[in-house]
C-alpha positions in Angstrom: 5.9 -3.0 -18.8 3.5 -5.4 -17.1 4.3 -8.0 -14.5 0.9 -9.7 -14.7 0.0 -9.8 -18.4 2.2 -12.8 -19.1 0.5 -14.6 -16.2 -3.0 -13.7 -17.4 -2.2 -14.8 -21.0 -1.2 -18.4 -20.0 -3.4 -21.3 -21.2 -6.3 -21.4 -18.7 -6.2 -25.2 -18.0 -2.5 -25.4 -17.2 -1.7 -25.9 -13.6 -0.3 -22.8 -12.0 0.0 -24.1 -8.4 -0.2 -27.2 -6.4 -1.0 -27.2 -2.6 -1.2 -30.6 -1.0 -3.7 -32.6 -3.1 -5.2 -29.6 -4.9 -4.2 -28.3 -8.3 -5.0 -24.7 -9.2 -5.3 -23.8 -12.9 -4.1 -20.5 -14.4 -7.8 -19.7 -15.1 -8.6 -19.8 -11.4 -5.2 -18.2 -10.4 -5.8 -15.2 -12.8 -9.4 -14.8 -11.5 -8.3 -14.9 -7.9 -5.7 -12.2 -8.5 -8.4 -10.0 -10.1 -10.8 -10.7 -7.3 -8.2 -9.7 -4.8 -7.7 -6.4 -6.6 -11.5 -5.8 -6.7 -11.6 -6.5 -2.9 -8.9 -3.9 -2.4 -10.7 -1.3 -4.6 -14.0 -2.1 -3.0 -12.5 -1.2 0.4 -11.6 2.3 -0.7 -8.0 1.8 -1.8 -6.7 3.5 -5.0 -3.6 3.1 -7.1 -0.5 4.6 -5.5 -1.7 4.1 -1.9 0.6 2.2 0.5 -0.3 -1.0 2.2 1.4 -3.7 4.3 0.6 -7.3 3.7 0.6 -9.7 6.6 1.0 -13.4 6.1 1.1 -16.2 8.7 4.6 -17.3 7.9 6.9 -15.0 5.8 9.4 -17.7 5.3 7.0 -20.3 3.9 4.3 -18.5 1.8 1.1 -20.3 0.9 -1.0 -19.8 -2.3 -3.3 -17.1 -0.8 -0.2 -15.1 0.3 0.8 -14.8 -3.3 -2.8 -13.9 -4.4 -2.6 -11.0 -1.9 0.7 -9.7 -3.2 -0.1 -10.1 -6.9 -3.6 -8.6 -6.2 -1.9 -5.5 -4.7 0.3 -5.2 -7.8 -2.8 -5.5 -10.0 -4.4 -2.7 -8.0 -1.4 -0.5 -8.4 -0.6 -0.3 -4.7 2.8 0.3 -3.0 3.2 -2.7 -0.8 5.5 -4.3 1.7 5.4 -7.7 3.4 4.8 -7.1 7.1 5.5 -3.9 9.0 8.6 -1.9 8.3 10.9 -0.8 11.2 9.1 2.0 13.2 11.9 4.5 12.4 11.5 3.8 8.7 7.7 3.8 8.8 7.7 7.3 10.3 9.9 8.6 7.6 7.9 11.3 5.7 9.3 10.4 2.4 7.6 7.0 2.6 4.3 8.2 3.7 1.9 6.3 5.9 0.1 3.0 5.3 -3.4 3.5 4.1 -4.2 -0.1 5.0 -3.0 -3.4 6.4 -4.2 -6.5 4.7 -4.1 -10.2 5.5 -3.6 -12.3 8.7 -4.2 -9.7 11.4 -4.9 -11.9 14.5 -2.5 -10.5 17.1 -1.4 -7.6 14.8 -0.6 -4.4 16.6 -0.6 -1.1 14.8 2.5 1.0 14.5 2.4 4.4 16.2 0.3 6.8 14.2 -1.5 4.2 12.1 -5.1 5.3 11.2 -5.8 3.3 8.1 -8.0 0.4 7.2 -7.6 -3.1 8.7 -8.6 -5.6 6.0 -8.7 -9.2 7.2 -8.1 -11.8 4.5 -8.5 -15.5 5.5 -9.9 -17.8 2.8 -11.0 -21.1 4.3 -10.3 -23.3 1.4 -8.6 -23.4 -2.1 -12.0 -22.8 -3.8 -12.1 -19.8 -6.2 -11.8 -16.6 -4.2 -15.0 -15.0 -5.7 -16.9 -17.8 -4.0 -15.5 -17.0 -0.6 -15.6 -13.1 -0.6 -18.3 -10.5 -0.9 -17.3 -7.9 -3.5 -19.4 -4.6 -3.7 -21.8 -4.7 -6.7 -20.5 -3.1 -9.8 -16.9 -3.1 -8.7 -15.0 -3.8 -11.9 -11.3 -4.5 -12.4 -9.9 -1.4 -14.0 -7.1 -1.6 -16.6 -3.8 0.2 -16.3 -3.5 0.3 -12.5 -0.5 -1.9 -12.4 1.8 0.8 -13.8 1.6 2.5 -10.4 2.5 -0.6 -8.3 5.7 -0.7 -6.3 7.3 -2.9 -3.7 9.2 -1.7 -0.6 11.9 -4.1 0.6 14.0 -4.0 3.8 17.7 -4.8 3.5 20.3 -4.7 6.2 22.8 -7.4 5.1 24.7 -8.4 8.3 25.0 -4.8 9.6 21.8 -4.8 11.5 21.1 -1.3 10.1 17.7 -1.3 8.4 17.6 0.3 4.9 14.7 0.4 2.5 14.7 -0.2 -1.2 11.8 0.8 -3.5 11.1 -1.2 -6.7 8.7 0.4 -9.0 6.7 -1.7 -11.5 9.4 -1.4 -14.1 12.0 -2.6 -11.6 9.9 -5.5 -10.5 9.4 -6.6 -14.2 13.1 -6.2 -14.9 14.1 -8.3 -11.8 11.7 -11.1 -12.9 13.1 -11.1 -16.4 16.6 -11.4 -14.9 15.4 -14.5 -13.1 13.8 -16.1 -16.1 16.9 -15.5 -18.2 19.4 -16.9 -15.6 17.3 -19.8 -14.4 16.1 -21.2 -17.7 12.5 -21.3 -16.4 9.8 -22.6 -18.8 6.4 -24.2 -18.9 7.9 -27.5 -17.6 9.3 -25.9 -14.4 7.8 -27.2 -11.1 9.4 -25.0 -8.5 9.3 -25.7 -4.7 10.4 -22.3 -3.1 12.2 -22.6 0.2 12.8 -18.9 0.5 10.1 -16.5 1.5 9.0 -12.9 1.2 11.8 -11.3 3.3 14.3 -12.4 0.6 14.4 -11.1 -3.0 15.1 -14.6 -4.4 12.0 -15.8 -2.6 9.9 -13.0 -3.9 11.1 -13.1 -7.5 11.1 -16.8 -8.4 7.4 -17.8 -8.1 6.1 -14.9 -10.3 8.9 -15.5 -12.8 7.9 -19.2 -12.9 4.2 -18.2 -13.5 5.3 -15.8 -16.3 7.0 -18.8 -17.9 3.9 -20.9 -17.6 5.3 -23.2 -14.9 3.9 -24.5 -11.6 4.7 -23.4 -8.1 4.4 -26.1 -5.4 3.3 -25.3 -1.9 3.5 -27.7 1.1 -0.2 -27.6 1.9 -1.9 -27.0 5.2 -0.3 -29.9 7.1 3.3 -28.9 6.8 4.5 -32.2 8.3 7.7 -34.0 7.2 5.6 -36.2 5.0 3.8 -33.2 3.4 7.2 -31.6 2.9 8.6 -34.7 1.2 5.6 -35.1 -1.1 5.8 -31.5 -2.2 9.6 -31.7 -2.8 9.3 -34.8 -4.8 6.8 -33.1 -7.2 9.4 -30.5 -8.0 12.2 -30.3 -10.5 13.6 -27.0 -9.0 14.1 -26.0 -5.4 15.4 -22.5 -4.4 17.0 -22.2 -1.0 20.0 -20.8 0.9 22.8 -23.0 2.1 21.6 -22.6 5.7 18.0 -23.6 4.7 19.4 -26.4 2.6 21.0 -27.8 5.7 17.5 -27.9 7.3 16.0 -29.6 4.3 18.7 -32.3 4.3 18.0 -33.0 8.0 14.2 -33.1 7.4 14.4 -35.6 4.5 15.2 -39.2 5.3 16.9 -41.1 2.6 16.8 -39.8 -1.0 14.1 -37.8 -2.8 12.4 -39.5 -5.7 13.3 -37.8 -8.9 16.7 -36.6 -7.6 18.4 -37.1 -11.0 16.0 -34.6 -12.7 16.0 -32.0 -10.0 18.0 -28.8 -9.6 18.7 -26.7 -6.5 19.5 -23.0 -6.8 21.2 -21.5 -3.7 21.4 -17.8 -2.7 22.9 -16.0 0.2 26.0 -17.6 1.5 28.8 -20.2 1.2 28.0 -23.8 0.3 30.1 -26.2 2.4 31.4 -29.1 0.4 30.1 -31.6 2.8 26.5 -30.2 2.5 26.8 -30.0 -1.3 27.9 -33.7 -1.6 25.1 -34.8 0.7 22.5 -32.8 -1.2 23.7 -34.1 -4.5 23.5 -37.7 -3.3 20.0 -37.4 -1.8 18.1 -34.3 -3.0 19.1 -33.1 -6.5 21.6 -34.1 -9.1 22.5 -30.5 -10.0 23.2 -27.6 -7.5 23.7 -24.1 -8.7 25.3 -21.3 -6.6 24.2 -17.7 -7.1 25.4 -14.3 -6.0 23.4 -11.0 -5.9 21.7 -8.5 -3.7 18.5 -6.6 -3.1 20.1 -3.5 -4.6 21.4 -5.1 -7.8 19.6 -8.3 -8.5 21.5 -11.4 -9.8 25.2 -10.9 -10.5 26.8 -14.3 -11.0 25.8 -18.0 -11.1 27.8 -21.3 -11.4 27.7 -25.0 -10.8 28.4 -26.0 -7.2 31.4 -28.1 -8.4 33.3 -24.8 -8.5 33.4 -24.9 -4.7 36.2 -27.5 -5.1 38.4 -24.7 -6.6 37.6 -22.2 -3.9 35.2 -22.5 -0.9 33.6 -19.1 -1.7 33.1 -19.7 -5.4 29.8 -18.3 -6.7 30.2 -18.7 -10.5 30.6 -16.4 -13.5 29.2 -13.0 -14.1 25.8 -12.9 -15.9 25.1 -10.8 -19.1 23.9 -7.4 -18.1 26.1 -7.3 -15.0 29.6 -6.0 -14.4 31.8 -7.0 -11.5 35.2 -5.7 -10.6 37.6 -6.5 -7.8 39.4 -3.3 -6.8 42.1 -2.2 -4.3 43.1 1.1 -2.8 41.9 4.1 -4.9 39.4 1.8 -6.7 42.2 0.5 -8.8 41.2 -2.8 -10.5 43.1 -5.8 -9.2 44.8 -8.3 -11.5 43.2 -11.8 -11.9 43.7 -14.0 -8.8 44.3 -11.1 -6.4 41.9 -10.4 -3.5 40.2 -7.0 -3.2 36.9 -5.2 -2.7 34.0 -6.1 -5.0 32.0 -3.5 -6.8 29.2 -4.2 -9.2 26.7 -2.6 -11.6 23.7 -4.2 -13.3 21.0 -3.1 -15.7 18.4 -3.3 -12.9 20.3 -1.7 -10.1 18.7 0.7 -7.6 20.2 4.1 -7.4 20.0 4.4 -3.6 17.9 3.8 -0.5 14.5 5.3 0.3 14.3 8.1 2.9 16.9 10.2 4.6 20.5 9.0 4.3 22.0 7.4 7.3 24.6 9.8 8.4 26.7 7.2 10.2 26.8 4.8 7.2 28.9 5.6 4.1 26.7 5.1 1.1 27.6 1.9 -0.9 26.4 3.6 -4.1 29.4 5.5 -5.5 30.3 6.7 -9.0 27.7 4.5 -10.6 28.8 1.4 -8.7 27.4 -0.6 -5.8 29.8 -1.8 -3.2 28.1 -4.7 -1.4 30.8 -4.9 1.3 32.2 -8.2 0.0 35.8 -9.1 -0.6 36.6 -11.5 -3.4 38.8 -12.8 -6.2 38.2 -13.0 -10.0 40.2 -15.7 -11.6 41.7 -15.6 -15.1 38.8 -17.6 -16.6 36.3 -15.2 -15.0 35.2 -17.3 -12.1 34.3 -15.2 -9.0 34.9 -16.3 -5.4 33.7 -14.4 -2.4 36.4 -14.4 0.3 34.5 -12.6 3.1 32.6 -9.5 4.1 34.1 -6.3 5.6 31.6 -6.6 8.4 32.7 -10.2 9.0 36.4 -9.6 9.3 37.2 -10.1 13.0 40.1 -8.5 14.8 41.8 -10.6 17.4 44.6 -8.8 19.0 45.6 -7.2 15.7 45.1 -10.3 13.6 42.5 -9.7 10.9 40.7 -13.0 10.4 38.0 -14.1 8.0 35.1 -15.3 10.0 33.7 -17.1 6.9 36.9 -19.1 6.4 37.0 -20.1 10.1 33.3 -21.1 10.0 33.7 -23.1 6.8 36.6 -25.0 8.3 34.8 -25.8 11.6 31.6 -26.9 9.9 33.5 -30.0 8.7 34.1 -31.2 12.2 31.8 -34.0 13.3 29.3 -33.0 16.0 29.1 -29.3 15.1 25.7 -28.5 13.6 26.3 -24.7 13.3 29.2 -22.4 14.2 30.0 -18.7 14.4 33.5 -17.2 14.9 33.7 -14.0 16.9 36.2 -11.8 18.6 35.6 -10.8 22.2 37.5 -8.0 23.9 38.5 -8.8 27.5 40.3 -6.4 29.8 43.7 -7.9 29.2 43.4 -9.1 25.6 41.1 -10.1 22.7 39.9 -13.6 22.6 38.8 -15.8 19.6 35.5 -17.4 20.4 33.7 -20.2 18.5 30.0 -20.3 19.3 28.8 -23.8 18.3 25.5 -25.5 18.1 25.8 -29.2 18.9 23.9 -32.1 20.5 23.5 -32.3 24.3 26.4 -34.2 25.8 28.8 -33.3 23.0 32.4 -33.2 24.2 33.6 -29.7 23.6 37.1 -30.5 24.9 37.4 -33.2 22.3 36.6 -30.6 19.6 39.6 -28.4 20.6 42.4 -30.3 18.8 40.2 -30.6 15.6 39.5 -26.9 15.6 43.1 -26.0 16.4 44.2 -28.2 13.4 42.0 -26.1 11.1 43.3 -22.7 12.2 46.6 -22.4 10.3 45.0 -23.2 6.9 41.7 -21.3 7.5 43.2 -18.1 8.8 47.0 -18.2 8.9 46.6 -18.3 12.6 49.3 -19.7 14.8 48.3 -23.1 16.3 49.1 -21.7 19.8 46.6 -18.8 19.5 44.1 -19.3 22.4 40.4 -19.7 21.6 37.2 -20.5 23.5 34.5 -22.9 22.5 31.1 -21.7 23.7 28.0 -24.0 23.3 24.9 -22.0 22.4 21.3 -23.2 21.7 21.2 -21.4 18.3 23.0 -18.8 16.2 20.8 -15.9 15.1 20.4 -15.6 11.3 18.4 -13.5 9.0 15.9 -14.8 6.3 18.8 -15.8 4.0 20.6 -17.7 6.8 23.3 -15.0 7.2 24.5 -14.6 10.8 23.4 -11.4 12.6 26.9 -11.0 13.8 27.0 -7.7 15.6 24.2 -8.2 18.0 25.2 -11.8 18.6 28.8 -10.7 19.3 27.5 -8.4 22.1 25.6 -11.2 23.7 28.5 -13.6 23.5 30.8 -11.0 25.0 28.5 -10.5 27.9 28.5 -14.3 28.5 32.2 -14.6 28.3 32.9 -11.7 30.6 30.5 -13.1 33.2 32.5 -16.3 33.2 36.1 -16.7 34.1 38.7 -14.8 32.0 40.8 -17.9 31.2 39.1 -21.1 30.4 39.1 -24.0 28.0 35.4 -24.2 27.2 32.0 -23.0 28.4 28.6 -24.6 28.4 25.6 -22.2 28.3 
């Protein structure tokens, strides 16, 4: 099964990519991919070898970043984006990198690296063969792609790095899943706002190219005006709810073509306030999605479902199975909360390398347990109610951090929020770490937050809590809060301050 054949077979004069003021045809795109593969072969790499690809900005790829990645697939290489965690890189089952490729200014080798360093820095969007020297007689061999594979890092919100290996069949299957669930075709003009660290960011551009569509890049300037121009060329934007919040803040007024544009979201809850603002100014249609690196896409739905439940993600896709189970893996009746487990046609069987002895495997009896709790309603709609790793324990009260954060995000003046439990000597304390403008009145926020507690977490109105102003809340590439390390930092701050207080400014 080939990932690239469908790209190479597109009509040559169609536009494959747009970057700033430059259109790139499928003829040039296909030639650039092949030239990149020849460059890799010419530097002594062979199918099956392992490389890491380094880009300037993993979160916002450019055209040449994609040429590097697809060239590596054409050459049959096992590739990752950026360096893997040192502990994982040393794992014997993975093997060592034979090369690093790409933007290497300031790159430092991991311990034991003895491979090739191949700088790749085209100076324009001219055809690659005009910018690179390829050894004479170096041809593009057929059939190498079958040996290609991609190594992905996933840790969810646990902070424990785990590695997933997609072989070429898995990559092709994941791209087909995107094409089928996203209705991609030759008219698609996608503006990706998720990068290589995310599976959604990696899958959507190649799936669009396979369908004959166009991928839009911001261009070299990356100013607000460059961003707006790129967004207005699109009819599809992929993002996470957290990234969407940044897009909404960056764009003044409404985007031209809003009525013909869709936004597909991955990786978290969509606050109603953000949804309504995005619909009014950015795109007429917003689609929520649920999935994972391990399973691929699981469920999709229109963002209007959020009115029924704040964690609504949609309906299960063909080829996927989702169950909500209780104790003993007994399936829960419709409308009752439980632990989610899933299986899909393109699901991984496990993680690469030695098993983590202190982490129970989420792959059990043919199912994958993503660590989410949720509800399946009678009509099949699925809502995510929280994560096991995001349930906070405050003096014996088990609270959903997601519910608390969703409620607090509605309060005027709060730009971002994280709910945590901090253990003091005499008791546990509920802490709301908030990002807000300088001069914001934290004391004035207290009654508004207190008013949200009974509904958001069945928490008594009198339960003490602290509001802590922070400059930012650490999030991963999908916008999910890195809760465990952040909780340790917040606990240290709180413990250094007084034990009983109304609010703290950092």
